[in-house]
C-alpha positions in Angstrom: 70.2 56.2 105.6 71.0 58.5 108.3 72.7 58.0 111.5 71.2 58.8 115.3 73.2 58.8 118.7 71.4 58.7 122.1 72.8 58.2 125.8 71.5 54.7 126.1 70.3 51.8 123.6 67.0 52.1 125.6 66.5 56.1 124.7 63.3 57.3 124.3 64.8 60.6 122.4 67.7 60.3 119.7 69.1 62.8 118.1 70.2 63.3 114.8 70.5 62.9 111.5 73.7 62.9 110.5 75.0 61.7 107.3 77.8 59.2 108.4 78.4 57.2 111.2 81.5 58.9 112.0 79.7 62.0 112.1 77.3 61.0 114.3 80.1 59.7 116.6 81.4 63.0 116.8 78.2 64.6 117.7 77.7 62.3 120.4 80.8 62.5 121.9 80.0 66.4 122.4 76.3 65.7 123.5 77.2 62.6 125.9 80.9 62.2 126.5 82.7 59.2 125.9 80.2 56.7 126.3 76.7 56.5 124.0 75.0 54.6 121.3 74.5 55.0 117.7 72.2 53.6 114.9 71.3 53.8 111.5 67.7 54.8 111.1 64.8 56.4 109.3 61.8 58.2 110.4 58.5 56.3 110.1 56.4 58.0 107.2 52.9 59.4 107.9 50.1 57.8 105.7 48.9 60.9 103.6 45.8 59.3 102.2 43.8 61.3 104.0 40.9 61.4 101.5 39.1 58.0 102.0 37.7 56.7 98.8 34.2 57.7 100.4 34.6 61.2 100.3 31.3 61.9 101.7 32.6 65.1 103.6 33.4 66.5 100.2 30.5 65.8 98.7 28.4 67.0 101.8 30.3 70.5 101.8 30.2 70.8 97.8 26.0 70.2 98.1 25.7 72.3 101.4 27.6 75.3 99.7 25.9 75.2 96.1 22.3 73.8 97.0 21.0 77.4 96.0 22.2 76.9 92.4 20.7 73.2 92.3 17.2 74.8 91.2 13.8 74.4 93.4 13.9 71.1 93.5 17.3 70.4 93.0 16.9 69.8 89.1 19.9 71.3 88.2 22.5 69.9 90.6 24.1 67.0 90.5 21.7 64.1 90.9 24.1 61.4 92.6 28.1 60.9 92.5 29.5 58.7 90.0 31.7 55.8 91.9 34.4 56.7 89.5 34.5 60.0 89.8 34.8 60.2 93.8 37.8 57.6 93.3 39.4 59.8 90.9 38.6 62.9 93.3 40.1 61.0 95.9 43.2 59.7 94.0 43.8 63.7 92.9 43.2 64.7 96.7 45.5 62.6 98.0 48.0 63.4 95.4 47.6 67.0 96.4 47.9 66.8 100.0 50.8 64.5 99.6 52.8 67.3 97.8 51.8 69.6 99.7 52.5 67.7 103.0 55.9 66.8 101.9 57.0 70.3 100.9 56.1 71.2 104.7 57.5 68.3 106.5 54.1 66.5 107.5 55.3 63.3 106.0 58.0 62.6 108.5 57.0 60.7 111.5 58.0 61.6 114.9 59.6 58.1 116.1 62.4 56.7 114.4 63.0 53.1 112.5 66.1 52.2 114.0 68.5 49.5 112.9 71.0 47.8 115.5 72.5 50.3 117.7 75.8 50.3 118.9 77.9 51.2 122.0 80.4 53.2 121.7 82.8 53.8 124.6 86.4 54.4 125.4 88.8 51.5 124.6 90.3 50.5 127.8 93.8 49.1 127.0 96.3 47.0 129.3 98.3 50.2 129.7 95.1 52.4 130.6 94.2 49.5 133.0 97.4 49.4 135.1 97.4 53.2 135.5 93.8 53.3 137.1 
Protein backbone atom coordinates (compact mmCIF):
# COMPACT_ATOMS: atom_id res chain seq x y z
CA UNK A 1 0.00 0.00 0.00
CA UNK A 2 1.37 3.49 -0.82
CA UNK A 3 2.53 6.04 1.75
CA UNK A 4 1.49 9.70 2.07
CA UNK A 5 2.75 12.74 4.04
CA UNK A 6 1.06 15.84 5.45
CA UNK A 7 1.92 18.78 7.71
CA UNK A 8 -0.53 17.59 10.40
CA UNK A 9 -2.48 14.47 11.32
CA UNK A 10 -5.72 16.36 10.68
CA UNK A 11 -4.64 17.77 7.31
CA UNK A 12 -7.26 17.88 4.61
CA UNK A 13 -4.62 17.25 1.94
CA UNK A 14 -2.08 14.42 2.06
CA UNK A 15 0.73 14.33 -0.49
CA UNK A 16 1.97 11.28 -2.34
CA UNK A 17 1.87 8.50 -3.10
CA UNK A 18 5.28 7.08 -2.29
CA UNK A 19 6.17 3.40 -2.62
CA UNK A 20 7.79 3.16 0.80
CA UNK A 21 7.61 4.83 4.21
CA UNK A 22 11.21 6.05 3.84
CA UNK A 23 10.40 7.66 0.48
CA UNK A 24 7.38 9.42 2.02
CA UNK A 25 9.57 10.67 4.89
CA UNK A 26 12.17 12.02 2.47
CA UNK A 27 9.51 13.85 0.44
CA UNK A 28 7.83 15.06 3.64
CA UNK A 29 11.07 16.60 4.91
CA UNK A 30 11.49 18.44 1.60
CA UNK A 31 7.94 19.79 1.64
CA UNK A 32 7.18 20.31 5.34
CA UNK A 33 10.50 20.62 7.13
CA UNK A 34 11.54 18.55 10.16
CA UNK A 35 8.07 17.93 11.61
CA UNK A 36 5.17 16.29 9.72
CA UNK A 37 3.04 13.15 9.56
CA UNK A 38 3.14 10.02 7.41
CA UNK A 39 0.50 7.35 6.90
CA UNK A 40 -0.08 4.33 4.76
CA UNK A 41 -3.22 4.56 2.69
CA UNK A 42 -4.99 4.10 -0.57
CA UNK A 43 -7.54 6.08 -2.53
CA UNK A 44 -11.16 5.04 -2.18
CA UNK A 45 -12.49 3.41 -5.32
CA UNK A 46 -15.44 4.97 -7.14
CA UNK A 47 -18.49 2.80 -7.83
CA UNK A 48 -18.34 2.10 -11.55
CA UNK A 49 -21.65 0.24 -11.81
CA UNK A 50 -23.40 3.18 -13.42
CA UNK A 51 -25.74 1.09 -15.56
CA UNK A 52 -28.41 0.03 -13.10
CA UNK A 53 -30.26 -3.25 -13.54
CA UNK A 54 -33.12 -1.03 -14.73
CA UNK A 55 -31.58 0.31 -17.93
CA UNK A 56 -34.65 2.32 -18.90
CA UNK A 57 -32.62 5.29 -20.27
CA UNK A 58 -30.81 2.97 -22.70
CA UNK A 59 -34.06 1.28 -23.73
CA UNK A 60 -35.81 4.64 -24.17
CA UNK A 61 -32.95 5.99 -26.27
CA UNK A 62 -32.92 2.87 -28.47
CA UNK A 63 -36.69 3.10 -29.01
CA UNK A 64 -36.53 6.84 -29.77
CA UNK A 65 -33.70 6.47 -32.28
CA UNK A 66 -35.26 3.50 -34.04
CA UNK A 67 -39.03 3.98 -33.86
CA UNK A 68 -39.16 4.76 -37.60
CA UNK A 69 -37.87 1.23 -38.24
CA UNK A 70 -40.62 -0.52 -36.28
CA UNK A 71 -43.39 -0.10 -38.85
CA UNK A 72 -46.61 1.85 -38.63
CA UNK A 73 -47.97 0.10 -35.57
CA UNK A 74 -44.63 -0.92 -34.09
CA UNK A 75 -45.02 -4.50 -35.31
CA UNK A 76 -41.41 -4.67 -36.56
CA UNK A 77 -39.72 -3.51 -33.37
CA UNK A 78 -39.10 -5.00 -29.95
CA UNK A 79 -42.47 -5.49 -28.30
CA UNK A 80 -40.87 -5.64 -24.88
CA UNK A 81 -37.43 -5.79 -23.35
CA UNK A 82 -36.76 -9.18 -21.76
CA UNK A 83 -35.66 -8.97 -18.10
CA UNK A 84 -32.75 -11.40 -18.60
CA UNK A 85 -31.59 -9.57 -21.71
CA UNK A 86 -31.68 -6.25 -19.83
CA UNK A 87 -29.68 -7.69 -16.91
CA UNK A 88 -27.13 -9.07 -19.39
CA UNK A 89 -26.87 -5.68 -21.11
CA UNK A 90 -26.42 -3.97 -17.74
CA UNK A 91 -23.56 -6.33 -16.77
CA UNK A 92 -21.86 -5.88 -20.15
CA UNK A 93 -22.16 -2.08 -20.13
CA UNK A 94 -20.80 -1.93 -16.57
CA UNK A 95 -17.82 -4.11 -17.56
CA UNK A 96 -17.00 -1.90 -20.56
CA UNK A 97 -17.45 1.28 -18.53
CA UNK A 98 -15.25 -0.04 -15.68
CA UNK A 99 -12.46 -0.92 -18.13
CA UNK A 100 -12.69 2.52 -19.73
CA UNK A 101 -12.83 4.33 -16.37
CA UNK A 102 -9.81 2.41 -15.07
CA UNK A 103 -7.82 3.11 -18.23
CA UNK A 104 -8.46 6.85 -17.81
CA UNK A 105 -8.11 7.11 -14.02
CA UNK A 106 -11.77 7.55 -13.08
CA UNK A 107 -11.80 4.52 -10.76
CA UNK A 108 -9.80 6.41 -8.11
CA UNK A 109 -11.67 8.52 -5.60
CA UNK A 110 -10.46 11.87 -4.28
CA UNK A 111 -10.32 10.86 -0.61
CA UNK A 112 -7.82 8.49 0.98
CA UNK A 113 -8.44 5.53 3.24
CA UNK A 114 -5.53 6.21 5.62
CA UNK A 115 -4.11 3.79 8.18
CA UNK A 116 -2.71 5.02 11.51
CA UNK A 117 -0.65 8.15 10.98
CA UNK A 118 2.70 8.69 12.67
CA UNK A 119 4.38 11.96 13.50
CA UNK A 120 7.89 12.44 12.16
CA UNK A 121 9.93 14.92 14.19
CA UNK A 122 13.52 15.53 15.19
CA UNK A 123 14.73 13.44 18.08
CA UNK A 124 15.79 15.66 20.95
CA UNK A 125 18.82 14.15 22.67
CA UNK A 126 20.16 15.30 26.01
CA UNK A 127 23.23 16.80 24.32
CA UNK A 128 21.00 18.82 21.95
CA UNK A 129 18.68 19.86 24.80
CA UNK A 130 21.62 21.28 26.82
CA UNK A 131 22.75 23.29 23.82
CA UNK A 132 19.36 24.96 23.45
